C-alpha positions as a Markdown table, in Angstrom:
| # | Residue | x | y | z |
|---|---|---|---|---|
| 1 | Met | -53.7 | 214.6 | 151.9 |
| 2 | Ala | -50.2 | 213.6 | 150.8 |
| 3 | Val | -49.3 | 213.9 | 147.2 |
| 4 | Leu | -48.7 | 210.5 | 145.5 |
| 5 | Pro | -45.1 | 209.7 | 144.7 |
| 6 | Gly | -44.4 | 211.0 | 141.2 |
| 7 | Ala | -47.3 | 213.4 | 141.1 |
| 8 | Glu | -45.3 | 216.3 | 142.6 |
| 9 | Pro | -45.2 | 219.6 | 140.7 |
| 10 | Tyr | -42.0 | 220.4 | 138.8 |
| 11 | Arg | -40.2 | 223.7 | 138.4 |
| 12 | His | -36.9 | 224.7 | 136.8 |
| 13 | Glu | -35.2 | 228.1 | 136.8 |
| 14 | Gly | -33.6 | 228.5 | 133.4 |
| 15 | Gly | -33.3 | 231.3 | 130.8 |
| 16 | Glu | -35.6 | 234.1 | 129.8 |
| 17 | Ala | -37.9 | 231.8 | 127.7 |
| 18 | Gly | -40.4 | 230.2 | 130.0 |
| 19 | Val | -42.9 | 227.4 | 129.5 |
| 20 | Leu | -46.0 | 226.6 | 131.6 |
| 21 | Leu | -47.1 | 223.0 | 131.2 |
| 22 | Cys | -50.7 | 221.9 | 132.2 |
| 23 | His | -51.6 | 218.3 | 132.9 |
| 24 | Gly | -54.9 | 216.6 | 132.2 |
| 25 | Phe | -58.1 | 215.8 | 134.1 |
| 26 | Thr | -57.6 | 213.2 | 136.8 |
| 27 | Gly | -53.9 | 213.1 | 135.8 |
| 28 | Ser | -50.8 | 214.6 | 137.4 |
| 29 | Pro | -47.5 | 216.2 | 136.5 |
| 30 | Gln | -46.1 | 212.7 | 136.1 |
| 31 | Ser | -47.6 | 212.6 | 132.6 |
| 32 | Leu | -45.7 | 215.7 | 131.5 |
| 33 | Arg | -42.5 | 215.4 | 133.6 |
| 34 | Pro | -40.3 | 213.9 | 130.9 |
| 35 | Trp | -41.4 | 216.8 | 128.6 |
| 36 | Ala | -40.7 | 219.3 | 131.3 |
| 37 | Lys | -37.3 | 217.9 | 132.0 |
| 38 | His | -36.4 | 217.9 | 128.3 |
| 39 | Leu | -37.3 | 221.6 | 128.0 |
| 40 | Ala | -35.4 | 222.4 | 131.2 |
| 41 | Gly | -32.4 | 220.5 | 129.8 |
| 42 | His | -32.2 | 223.0 | 127.0 |
| 43 | Gly | -32.1 | 225.9 | 129.4 |
| 44 | Leu | -35.7 | 227.0 | 129.4 |
| 45 | Thr | -37.5 | 228.1 | 132.6 |
| 46 | Val | -40.3 | 225.5 | 133.2 |
| 47 | Ser | -43.3 | 225.4 | 135.5 |
| 48 | Leu | -45.4 | 222.3 | 135.8 |
| 49 | Pro | -48.0 | 222.7 | 138.6 |
| 50 | Leu | -50.2 | 220.1 | 140.3 |
| 51 | Leu | -53.8 | 221.1 | 139.8 |
| 52 | Pro | -56.0 | 221.3 | 142.9 |
| 53 | Gly | -57.7 | 218.0 | 143.7 |
| 54 | His | -55.2 | 216.0 | 141.6 |
| 55 | Gly | -52.3 | 213.7 | 142.5 |
| 56 | Thr | -53.8 | 212.5 | 145.8 |
| 57 | Arg | -57.1 | 210.6 | 145.8 |
| 58 | Trp | -60.3 | 211.0 | 143.7 |
| 59 | Glu | -62.3 | 212.2 | 146.7 |
| 60 | Asp | -60.2 | 215.4 | 146.7 |
| 61 | Leu | -61.1 | 216.1 | 143.1 |
| 62 | Gln | -64.7 | 215.7 | 143.9 |
| 63 | Val | -64.8 | 218.9 | 145.8 |
| 64 | Thr | -62.9 | 221.1 | 143.2 |
| 65 | Gly | -64.0 | 222.6 | 140.0 |
| 66 | Trp | -62.7 | 224.3 | 136.9 |
| 67 | Gln | -62.3 | 227.6 | 138.6 |
| 68 | Asp | -59.8 | 226.0 | 141.0 |
| 69 | Trp | -57.8 | 224.4 | 138.2 |
| 70 | Tyr | -57.8 | 227.5 | 136.0 |
| 71 | Ala | -56.8 | 229.8 | 138.9 |
| 72 | Glu | -53.7 | 227.6 | 139.6 |
| 73 | Val | -52.4 | 227.8 | 136.0 |
| 74 | Asp | -53.2 | 231.5 | 135.8 |
| 75 | Arg | -51.1 | 232.2 | 139.0 |
| 76 | Glu | -48.2 | 230.2 | 137.6 |
| 77 | Leu | -48.4 | 232.1 | 134.3 |
| 78 | Arg | -48.3 | 235.4 | 136.1 |
| 79 | Ala | -45.2 | 234.3 | 138.0 |
| 80 | Leu | -43.5 | 233.2 | 134.8 |
| 81 | Arg | -44.3 | 236.5 | 133.1 |
| 82 | Glu | -42.5 | 238.3 | 135.9 |
| 83 | Arg | -39.5 | 236.1 | 135.4 |
| 84 | Cys | -39.3 | 235.6 | 131.7 |
| 85 | Thr | -39.1 | 237.7 | 128.5 |
| 86 | His | -41.0 | 235.2 | 126.4 |
| 87 | Val | -43.7 | 232.9 | 127.9 |
| 88 | Phe | -45.3 | 229.8 | 126.2 |
| 89 | Val | -48.3 | 227.8 | 127.4 |
| 90 | Ala | -48.7 | 224.1 | 126.7 |
| 91 | Gly | -50.9 | 221.2 | 127.8 |
| 92 | Leu | -52.2 | 217.7 | 127.4 |
| 93 | Ser | -56.0 | 217.0 | 127.1 |
| 94 | Met | -57.8 | 219.2 | 129.6 |
| 95 | Gly | -54.4 | 220.9 | 130.1 |
| 96 | Gly | -54.6 | 221.9 | 126.4 |
| 97 | Ala | -57.9 | 223.6 | 127.1 |
| 98 | Leu | -56.4 | 225.4 | 130.1 |
| 99 | Ala | -53.5 | 226.6 | 127.9 |
| 100 | Leu | -55.9 | 227.8 | 125.2 |
| 101 | Arg | -58.0 | 229.8 | 127.7 |
| 102 | Leu | -54.8 | 231.4 | 129.1 |
| 103 | Ala | -53.9 | 232.3 | 125.5 |
| 104 | Ala | -57.4 | 233.8 | 124.9 |
| 105 | Arg | -57.3 | 235.9 | 128.1 |
| 106 | His | -53.6 | 237.0 | 128.2 |
| 107 | Gly | -53.2 | 237.9 | 124.5 |
| 108 | Asp | -49.8 | 239.2 | 123.6 |
| 109 | Ala | -48.3 | 238.3 | 126.9 |
| 110 | Ile | -48.1 | 234.8 | 125.6 |
| 111 | Ser | -45.7 | 234.1 | 122.7 |
| 112 | Gly | -47.1 | 230.7 | 121.6 |
| 113 | Val | -49.3 | 227.7 | 122.4 |
| 114 | Val | -48.6 | 224.0 | 122.3 |
| 115 | Val | -51.4 | 221.5 | 122.8 |
| 116 | Val | -51.3 | 217.7 | 122.7 |
| 117 | Asn | -54.6 | 215.9 | 122.1 |
| 118 | Pro | -56.5 | 218.9 | 123.5 |
| 119 | Ala | -60.0 | 218.4 | 124.8 |
| 120 | Asn | -62.9 | 220.5 | 123.5 |
| 121 | Arg | -65.9 | 218.7 | 125.0 |
| 122 | Val | -67.1 | 215.8 | 127.2 |
| 123 | His | -68.3 | 213.1 | 124.8 |
| 124 | Gly | -70.8 | 210.3 | 124.9 |
| 125 | Leu | -74.4 | 210.1 | 126.1 |
| 126 | Ser | -73.2 | 210.3 | 129.7 |
| 127 | Ala | -72.2 | 213.9 | 129.1 |
| 128 | Tyr | -75.8 | 214.9 | 128.7 |
| 129 | Ala | -76.7 | 213.0 | 131.8 |
| 130 | Leu | -74.1 | 214.6 | 134.0 |
| 131 | Pro | -76.2 | 217.4 | 135.4 |
| 132 | Val | -78.5 | 214.8 | 137.0 |
| 133 | Ala | -76.3 | 211.8 | 137.3 |
| 134 | Arg | -73.8 | 213.6 | 139.4 |
| 135 | His | -76.4 | 213.8 | 142.2 |
| 136 | Leu | -77.1 | 210.0 | 141.9 |
| 137 | Val | -73.8 | 208.4 | 141.2 |
| 138 | Arg | -70.5 | 209.6 | 142.7 |
| 139 | Thr | -68.0 | 208.2 | 140.1 |
| 140 | Ala | -67.4 | 206.6 | 136.8 |
| 141 | Lys | -64.6 | 204.5 | 135.4 |
| 142 | Gly | -61.2 | 206.2 | 135.1 |
| 143 | Ile | -59.7 | 207.4 | 131.9 |
| 144 | Ala | -56.0 | 207.2 | 132.8 |
| 145 | Ser | -53.2 | 205.3 | 130.9 |
| 146 | Asp | -54.5 | 205.4 | 127.3 |
| 147 | Ile | -51.0 | 204.5 | 126.1 |
| 148 | Ala | -49.8 | 202.3 | 123.2 |
| 149 | Arg | -46.5 | 201.4 | 124.8 |
| 150 | Pro | -46.8 | 198.1 | 126.7 |
| 151 | Asp | -44.6 | 199.5 | 129.5 |
| 152 | Gly | -46.3 | 202.9 | 129.6 |
| 153 | Ala | -48.3 | 203.9 | 132.7 |
| 154 | Glu | -50.0 | 207.2 | 133.7 |
| 155 | Leu | -50.3 | 208.2 | 137.3 |
| 156 | Gly | -54.0 | 209.1 | 137.4 |
| 157 | Tyr | -57.2 | 208.2 | 139.3 |
| 158 | Asp | -59.0 | 205.0 | 138.6 |
| 159 | Arg | -62.3 | 206.8 | 139.2 |
| 160 | Val | -63.8 | 210.0 | 137.7 |
| 161 | Pro | -65.8 | 212.0 | 140.2 |
| 162 | Leu | -68.9 | 213.1 | 138.4 |
| 163 | His | -69.2 | 216.5 | 140.1 |
| 164 | Ala | -65.8 | 217.3 | 138.7 |
| 165 | Ala | -66.6 | 215.9 | 135.3 |
| 166 | His | -69.7 | 218.2 | 135.2 |
| 167 | Ser | -67.5 | 221.1 | 136.0 |
| 168 | Leu | -65.1 | 220.1 | 133.2 |
| 169 | Arg | -68.0 | 220.0 | 130.8 |
| 170 | Thr | -68.9 | 223.5 | 131.8 |
| 171 | Phe | -65.3 | 224.7 | 131.4 |
| 172 | Leu | -64.8 | 223.2 | 128.0 |
| 173 | Arg | -68.0 | 224.9 | 126.7 |
| 174 | Leu | -66.7 | 228.1 | 128.1 |
| 175 | Val | -63.3 | 227.7 | 126.4 |
| 176 | Asp | -65.0 | 226.8 | 123.1 |
| 177 | Gly | -66.7 | 230.2 | 123.1 |
| 178 | Glu | -63.3 | 231.9 | 123.7 |
| 179 | Leu | -61.3 | 230.1 | 121.0 |
| 180 | Pro | -61.7 | 233.0 | 118.5 |
| 181 | Gln | -59.7 | 235.1 | 120.9 |
| 182 | Val | -56.7 | 232.8 | 120.5 |
| 183 | Thr | -54.4 | 234.6 | 118.1 |
| 184 | Gln | -50.9 | 233.3 | 119.0 |
| 185 | Pro | -48.9 | 230.9 | 117.0 |
| 186 | Leu | -50.3 | 227.4 | 117.7 |
| 187 | Leu | -48.6 | 223.9 | 117.5 |
| 188 | Leu | -51.2 | 221.2 | 117.8 |
| 189 | Leu | -50.1 | 217.6 | 118.1 |
| 190 | Arg | -52.7 | 214.8 | 118.0 |
| 191 | Ser | -53.0 | 211.0 | 118.0 |
| 192 | Pro | -55.3 | 209.6 | 115.3 |
| 193 | Gln | -55.8 | 206.6 | 117.7 |
| 194 | Asp | -57.0 | 208.3 | 120.8 |
| 195 | His | -59.5 | 206.5 | 123.0 |
| 196 | Val | -60.2 | 209.5 | 125.3 |
| 197 | Val | -60.4 | 212.5 | 123.0 |
| 198 | Pro | -61.6 | 212.0 | 119.4 |
| 199 | Pro | -60.1 | 213.8 | 116.4 |
| 200 | Ala | -63.2 | 216.0 | 116.2 |
| 201 | Asp | -61.9 | 218.0 | 119.2 |
| 202 | Ser | -58.7 | 219.0 | 117.5 |
| 203 | Ala | -60.6 | 219.8 | 114.3 |
| 204 | Arg | -63.0 | 222.0 | 116.2 |
| 205 | Ile | -60.2 | 223.9 | 117.9 |
| 206 | Leu | -58.3 | 224.4 | 114.6 |
| 207 | Gly | -61.5 | 225.7 | 113.0 |
| 208 | Arg | -62.3 | 228.2 | 115.7 |
| 209 | Val | -59.0 | 229.8 | 116.7 |
| 210 | Ser | -57.9 | 233.0 | 115.0 |
| 211 | Ser | -54.2 | 232.0 | 114.9 |
| 212 | Val | -52.6 | 232.5 | 111.5 |
| 213 | Asp | -49.4 | 230.6 | 112.4 |
| 214 | Val | -50.7 | 227.1 | 112.9 |
| 215 | Thr | -48.9 | 223.7 | 112.7 |
| 216 | Glu | -50.6 | 220.4 | 113.1 |
| 217 | Val | -48.5 | 217.2 | 113.7 |
| 218 | Leu | -49.9 | 213.7 | 113.7 |
| 219 | Leu | -48.6 | 211.3 | 116.4 |
| 220 | Glu | -49.2 | 208.0 | 114.5 |
| 221 | Gln | -47.7 | 205.7 | 117.1 |
| 222 | Ser | -49.4 | 206.9 | 120.2 |
| 223 | Tyr | -52.7 | 207.0 | 122.0 |
| 224 | His | -54.1 | 209.8 | 124.2 |
| 225 | Val | -51.2 | 210.2 | 126.7 |
| 226 | Ala | -48.7 | 210.7 | 123.9 |
| 227 | Thr | -46.3 | 212.5 | 126.2 |
| 228 | Leu | -45.5 | 209.1 | 127.7 |
| 229 | Asp | -45.9 | 207.1 | 124.5 |
| 230 | His | -43.9 | 206.2 | 121.4 |
| 231 | Asp | -44.1 | 209.7 | 120.0 |
| 232 | Ala | -42.9 | 211.5 | 123.2 |
| 233 | Glu | -39.5 | 212.4 | 121.7 |
| 234 | Arg | -41.2 | 213.9 | 118.7 |
| 235 | Ile | -43.4 | 216.1 | 121.0 |
| 236 | Phe | -40.3 | 217.2 | 122.9 |
| 237 | Asp | -38.4 | 218.1 | 119.7 |
| 238 | Glu | -41.3 | 219.8 | 117.9 |
| 239 | Ser | -42.2 | 221.9 | 120.8 |
| 240 | Leu | -38.6 | 223.0 | 121.4 |
| 241 | Ala | -38.2 | 223.9 | 117.7 |
| 242 | Phe | -41.5 | 225.8 | 117.9 |
| 243 | Ile | -40.3 | 227.8 | 120.9 |
| 244 | Gly | -36.9 | 228.4 | 119.4 |
| 245 | Arg | -38.5 | 229.8 | 116.2 |
| 246 | Leu | -40.7 | 232.3 | 118.1 |
| 247 | Ala | -38.4 | 233.5 | 120.9 |
| 248 | Pro | -35.8 | 235.8 | 119.3 |
| 249 | Gly | -32.4 | 235.5 | 120.8 |
| 250 | Val | -33.0 | 232.1 | 122.3 |
| 251 | Gly | -29.9 | 230.0 | 121.8 |
| 252 | Lys | -29.4 | 226.3 | 121.6 |
| 253 | Glu | -29.7 | 226.0 | 125.4 |
| 254 | Gly | -32.9 | 228.1 | 125.6 |
| 255 | Thr | -31.2 | 231.2 | 127.2 |
| 256 | Thr | -31.1 | 234.6 | 125.6 |
| 257 | Ala | -27.9 | 236.0 | 124.3 |
| 258 | Gly | -26.0 | 237.5 | 127.2 |
| 259 | Gly | -28.8 | 236.4 | 129.6 |
């Protein structure tokens, strides 16, 4: 199945500081591309993969699960580690959960974690019905484009396949149990007005990680897809400053001295 225009993965070969960006459930690299290009513009090596089942049609997502999505970002991380001296993981929504699991499992190989409106659980009564409902109903209404900007639009599916949603629920419960293994510096940016992931998810994450170096930033002008919203530039600037603080020798353009 052909990838939708704009949903293609993005990669940039830059300096010895690398960043892996993970997009959200039913979304695509389009939601993080401006962020990726901003980091690349400052000389960082950037990887923004397209997760399996995403960026084409919802029927393709129906036959994938969390193991497929996690395996993709894990492969990208291992490739970045071979290329870069310092590696950071970042993500939006489910992508934040993927980044946190990478941090929990890869330990000191990851220099820092940046998450934007990270998901910690599937909410609502429907979540409890998923194990049964997924055998009776194929899809639910989509969750894409929760953006405050009138001209903002996210390239995502208009339907959520319930088999995949059930797998996401399983994955988020798994990640929740692994959060105490996250010890890296953490930058968490969240929107108080988020119609997809409530503030309780960020609070849960902050309360369970073992990280000592933790920064929380409120994105007052944005909804869930804040990377395409009014606070996008703040996300870009805060994450770049965070990386620059933690990667010794990284200059203004993201490259190590003499690199």
